[in-house]
C-alpha positions in Angstrom: -27.2 9.4 46.2 -24.8 12.4 46.2 -23.8 14.0 42.9 -20.4 15.0 44.3 -18.0 17.4 42.6 -15.8 15.8 39.9 -18.1 12.8 39.9 -18.1 10.8 36.7 -21.4 9.7 35.2 -22.6 6.1 35.3 -22.6 4.7 31.8 -24.6 1.7 30.5 -23.4 1.4 26.9 -20.6 -0.9 26.3 -19.6 1.0 23.1 -19.6 4.3 25.0 -17.0 2.8 27.4 -14.8 2.3 24.3 -14.7 6.1 24.2 -11.6 6.1 26.5 -9.7 4.2 23.8 -10.8 6.6 21.1 -9.8 9.7 23.2 -6.4 8.2 24.1 -5.7 7.3 20.4 -6.6 10.8 19.2 -4.2 12.6 21.6 -1.5 10.0 20.8 -2.0 10.8 17.1 -1.6 14.5 17.8 1.7 14.0 19.7 2.9 11.5 17.0 2.2 14.1 14.3 4.3 16.6 16.3 7.2 14.2 16.6 7.2 13.4 12.9 7.1 17.0 11.9 3.6 16.7 10.4 1.8 20.0 9.9 -0.4 20.5 12.9 -3.1 23.2 13.4 -5.1 24.4 16.4 -8.7 25.3 15.5 -12.2 25.7 16.8 -14.7 22.9 16.4 -17.6 22.8 14.0 -16.1 24.3 10.8 -15.2 23.2 7.3 -11.5 23.3 8.0 -11.6 20.1 9.9 -12.4 18.0 6.9 -9.9 20.0 4.8 -7.2 19.2 7.3 -7.9 15.5 7.3 -8.0 15.5 3.5 -4.6 17.3 3.3 -2.9 15.1 6.0 -2.8 18.0 8.5 -3.4 17.1 12.1 -6.3 19.1 13.7 -6.1 20.0 17.4 -9.0 21.5 19.3 -8.1 23.7 22.3 -11.8 24.3 23.1 -12.4 20.5 23.3 -9.4 20.2 25.6 -11.2 22.3 28.2 -13.8 19.5 29.0 -10.9 17.1 29.3 -9.3 19.4 31.8 -12.6 19.7 33.7 -13.0 15.9 33.8 -9.5 15.5 35.2 -9.7 18.3 37.7 -7.2 20.6 36.1 -9.4 23.6 35.7 -8.8 25.2 39.2 -5.1 25.3 38.5 -5.7 26.8 35.0 -8.2 29.3 36.3 -5.7 30.5 39.0 -3.2 31.2 36.3 -5.7 33.1 34.2 -6.8 35.1 37.2 -3.2 36.1 37.8 -3.0 37.3 34.2 -5.8 39.8 35.0 -8.7 38.1 33.1 -12.2 38.5 34.5 -13.9 35.6 36.2 -17.0 36.5 34.3 -15.5 35.4 31.0 -16.2 32.1 29.2 -14.9 29.1 31.1 -13.4 27.7 27.9 -11.4 30.9 27.4 -10.3 31.0 31.0 -9.2 27.4 31.0 -7.2 27.3 27.8 -5.6 30.6 28.5 -4.4 29.3 31.9 -3.3 26.0 30.4 -1.1 27.5 27.6 0.5 30.0 30.1 1.3 27.2 32.6 3.1 23.9 32.4 1.5 22.4 29.3 3.2 19.0 29.7 3.7 18.6 33.4 3.2 15.3 35.3 -0.2 16.5 36.4 -1.5 16.9 32.8 -3.3 13.9 31.3 -2.8 12.5 27.9 0.5 14.4 27.5 -1.3 17.7 27.1 -1.6 19.4 23.7 1.4 19.6 21.3 2.3 23.2 20.5 0.7 24.5 17.3 2.5 25.0 13.9 -0.6 26.8 12.7 -3.5 28.6 14.3 -6.7 28.4 12.2 -9.8 30.4 12.8 -11.8 29.6 9.7 -15.4 30.2 10.9 -17.5 32.8 12.7 -18.0 31.0 15.9 -18.8 32.8 19.2 -16.9 35.8 20.3 -15.0 34.1 23.1 -13.6 31.5 20.7 -12.4 34.2 18.4 -10.7 35.9 21.3 -9.2 32.6 22.4 -7.3 32.5 19.1 -6.1 36.1 19.6 -4.7 35.0 22.9 -3.1 31.9 21.3 -1.5 34.0 18.6 0.3 36.1 21.2 1.3 32.9 23.2 2.7 31.1 20.1 4.2 33.9 17.9 6.0 31.3 15.8 2.8 29.7 14.6 1.4 30.6 11.1 -2.0 32.3 11.5 -5.1 32.1 9.3 -8.3 34.1 10.0 -11.4 34.0 7.9 -13.8 36.9 7.8 -17.3 35.4 7.8 -20.6 37.1 8.5 -22.4 36.1 11.7 -25.9 35.5 10.2 -28.7 33.4 11.6 -28.9 29.9 9.9 -32.4 30.7 8.6 -31.2 33.9 7.0 -28.2 32.5 5.0 -28.5 33.5 1.3 -26.4 32.8 -1.8 -24.2 35.9 -1.4 -23.2 34.7 2.1 -22.3 31.3 0.7 -20.3 32.9 -2.2 -18.3 34.9 0.3 -17.7 31.8 2.5 -16.5 30.0 -0.6 -14.0 32.8 -1.3 -12.7 32.5 2.3 -12.5 28.7 1.8 -10.3 29.3 -1.2 -8.1 31.5 0.9 -7.8 28.8 3.5 -6.9 26.1 1.0 -4.2 28.3 -0.4 -2.9 28.9 3.1 -2.9 25.2 4.0 -1.2 24.2 0.7 1.6 26.7 1.4 1.9 25.9 5.1 1.4 22.2 4.8 3.4 21.7 1.6 0.9 19.6 -0.3 -1.9 20.4 -2.7 -5.6 19.6 -2.1 -6.8 16.4 -3.9 -10.5 16.9 -4.7 -11.1 13.2 -4.8 -9.6 12.7 -1.4 -11.7 15.7 -0.1 -14.9 14.1 -1.4 -14.0 10.9 0.4 -13.5 12.8 3.7 -16.8 14.7 3.2 -18.7 11.5 2.6 -17.3 10.1 5.8 -18.2 13.2 7.7 -21.8 13.0 6.4 -22.0 9.3 7.3 -21.0 10.2 10.8 -23.7 12.8 11.0 -26.3 10.4 9.6 -25.3 7.8 12.3 -25.5 10.5 15.0 -29.0 11.5 13.9 -30.1 7.8 13.9 -28.6 7.3 17.3 -30.6 10.2 18.7 -33.9 8.9 17.2 -33.6 5.8 19.3 -33.7 7.9 22.4 -37.4 8.6 21.6 -38.1 5.0 22.6 -39.9 4.5 26.0 -37.9 3.5 27.9 -34.9 5.3 26.4 -31.9 3.1 25.7 -29.4 5.7 26.8 -29.3 9.1 28.6 -27.3 12.3 28.7 -24.9 10.6 31.0 -23.4 9.0 27.8 -23.1 12.3 25.8 -19.3 12.1 25.9 -19.6 10.0 22.7 -19.9 13.4 20.9 -16.0 13.5 21.2 -15.8 11.9 17.8 -18.2 14.5 16.3 -15.8 17.2 17.4 -12.4 15.7 16.8 -12.9 13.1 14.1 -15.2 14.6 11.5 -14.3 13.1 8.2 -12.6 10.0 9.4 -13.3 6.2 9.3 -12.7 6.2 13.1 -15.8 8.3 13.7 -17.9 6.2 11.4 -16.8 2.9 12.9 -17.3 4.1 16.5 -20.7 5.6 15.9 -21.8 2.4 13.9 -21.0 0.4 17.1 -22.9 2.8 19.2 -25.9 2.8 16.8 -26.0 -1.0 16.7 -26.0 -1.3 20.5 -28.5 1.4 21.0 -30.8 -0.1 18.3 -30.5 -3.5 20.0 -31.4 -2.1 23.4 -34.3 -0.1 22.0 -35.8 -3.2 20.2 -35.4 -5.2 23.4 -37.0 -2.6 25.5 -34.0 -2.1 27.7 -33.9 1.3 29.3 -31.3 3.3 31.3 -33.1 2.3 34.5 -35.5 -0.5 35.4 -38.5 1.8 35.8 -38.5 5.0 33.7 -41.1 7.2 35.2 -40.1 10.7 34.0 -38.5 11.8 30.8 -36.4 15.0 31.1 -34.8 17.5 28.8 -31.6 19.4 29.6 -31.0 22.8 28.1 -27.5 24.2 27.6 -24.0 22.7 28.0 -23.4 19.9 30.5 -21.3 20.3 33.6 -18.1 18.8 32.4 -16.6 18.6 35.9 -19.6 16.7 37.2 -21.4 14.6 34.6 -22.7 12.6 37.5 -25.5 15.1 37.9 -27.3 13.4 35.1 -27.5 10.2 37.2 -29.0 12.1 40.1 -32.4 12.2 38.5 -32.5 8.4 38.3 -33.1 8.0 42.0 -36.7 9.2 41.4 -37.1 7.4 38.1 -36.1 10.3 35.9 -33.9 10.1 32.8 -32.5 12.9 30.7 -33.5 11.6 27.3 -32.6 14.7 25.2 -30.6 17.9 25.4 -29.9 20.9 23.2 -26.1 20.3 23.1 -26.4 17.0 21.2 -28.3 18.7 18.4 -25.4 21.0 17.7 -22.9 18.5 16.3 -24.8 17.1 13.2 -24.7 19.1 10.0 -25.5 17.0 7.0 -23.3 17.7 4.0 -23.9 17.8 0.2 -21.3 15.1 -0.7 -21.6 16.0 -4.5 -20.4 19.5 -3.8 -17.8 19.1 -1.0 -16.3 22.7 -1.1 -19.8 24.3 -1.0 -20.8 21.9 1.8 -17.8 22.9 3.9 -18.3 26.6 3.2 -21.9 26.3 4.4 -20.8 24.3 7.4 -18.4 27.2 8.4 -21.3 29.7 8.1 -23.4 27.4 10.3 -20.8 26.8 12.9 -21.8 27.2 16.6 -25.5 26.7 15.7 -26.6 27.2 19.3 -24.7 30.4 20.0 -23.8 32.9 17.2 -25.9 31.6 14.3 -29.3 31.2 15.8 -32.0 33.6 17.0 -33.8 33.2 20.3 -36.9 32.4 18.3 -35.2 29.6 16.4 -33.7 28.2 19.6 -37.1 28.2 21.3 -38.5 26.3 18.3 -35.6 23.7 18.6 -36.4 23.1 22.3 -40.2 22.8 21.8 -39.7 20.4 18.8 -37.4 18.2 20.9 -39.7 18.1 23.8 -42.6 17.0 21.6 -40.6 14.3 19.8 -39.1 12.9 22.9 -42.3 13.0 25.0 -40.7 15.2 27.7 -42.3 15.5 31.1 -40.1 18.2 32.5 -37.2 20.4 31.4 -34.0 21.5 33.3 -32.8 24.9 32.1 -29.1 25.3 33.0 -28.5 29.0 33.5 -24.9 28.9 32.5 -22.6 31.6 33.9 -19.9 30.6 31.4 -22.0 30.9 28.3 -24.5 33.8 28.4 -25.4 33.6 24.6 -26.9 30.1 25.0 -28.6 31.1 28.3 -30.3 34.2 26.7 -33.9 33.5 26.0 -34.4 30.8 28.6 -37.3 32.7 30.3 -39.0 32.8 26.9 -38.4 29.1 26.5 -39.7 28.4 30.0 -42.9 30.3 29.3 -43.4 28.6 25.9 -42.9 25.1 27.3 -45.6 25.7 29.9 -48.1 27.5 27.6 -47.7 25.5 24.4 -46.8 22.0 25.7 -47.8 22.1 29.3 -44.2 21.0 30.2 -42.9 22.5 33.5 -39.3 23.4 33.9 -36.8 24.3 36.6 -33.8 26.7 36.3 -30.4 25.4 37.6 -27.7 28.0 38.3 -24.3 26.6 37.3 -21.3 26.8 35.0 -20.2 24.3 32.4 -16.5 24.7 33.4 -16.1 26.4 36.8 -17.4 24.3 39.8 -17.1 27.4 42.0 -20.2 28.7 40.3 -22.2 25.5 41.1 -23.8 24.5 44.4 -24.5 20.8 44.7 -26.8 21.4 47.7 -28.8 24.0 45.8 -29.0 21.7 42.8 -30.3 18.8 44.8 -32.9 20.9 46.6 -34.3 22.3 43.4 -34.3 19.0 41.6 -35.9 17.1 44.5 -38.7 19.7 44.7 -39.1 19.7 40.9 -39.3 15.9 40.6 -41.9 15.8 43.4 -44.0 18.3 41.5 -43.7 16.2 38.3 -44.8 13.1 40.3 -47.9 15.0 41.5 -48.7 16.3 38.0 -48.5 12.8 36.5 -50.2 11.1 39.4 -47.3 8.8 40.1 -47.3 7.1 43.5 
């Protein structure tokens, strides 16, 4: 089996295959909002502004999330070429390089899937986030000078170090954001409606957490090849759409787990993936299956569930903004190591794949510490894969297969598998 470039992953969940419909409907909604003159704002994922926008009938659009779509459809080389021509370094984040090239090229050409992104009326950067994401919005501000701009000034503090004065400051910035959205969008915030949205967002997170627990079953009912279902956790936080879709996924995964139906017929090795997936080649997750290996857990899936205090919606969203990007800017290496070790214990991991990601150095930092801790504390061996979550020029399929084959053979020997 060859994990060729731009290869899609093989999916087993019927509900996950419904994701195509959910994705298409989301981008149709974005374009319909533009046609109707509905307020429309571009923003990063994982911040409290998403629920605010849905509560205030403002259409959120996510340029960072658009980058995996571009990678899946093979648009990234064209976008990277444009960015290179603008003088940006190839060592920068692939998300930044892709979206910069996209907005400076033909945004709605015949080669662009789903109609592309509608131009923003507002640019919202309401959370800390990672440095490249903040720079993306500086670039977008110059590209779309007619858009109204909001920036929050939030501290970048580790999740475990958040104190009341940090939350008070975030609440102040949330107040500024609400005032901005009321003026730019033309409607006042209804607190009852906001609470409804926050309840829906928390329900989606609860469903997501429940879905992930079923992956602990042996055999696991679904693998990292299905991780695209997180699309609703990025774009649909606070909507009934996310709750309905994840309920269907939960029900199917629960049924498969109870029936003992695994991803493959004979699950021999349970694997963990550290770092962001290769969006242009999700098929690499299926490559392990030829030797009975299944990627049953990964760090990235843990980043999208933040439970919310539904009785105090504004405080909950302010805290969410402080905790945005929990794998990058708001977590210490010590905490990330603890997260990986905890997952490997809970999911009975036999071996870990550490993706040394050229496009995201912050997530990659500390991997040698994690590698050492896995071996010394859990006896779990690991292998480092050199790649890039966006740029396939930084990924060698031959090198990947050589390292994985040797790693899997070693795991076979350690477990005494014939």
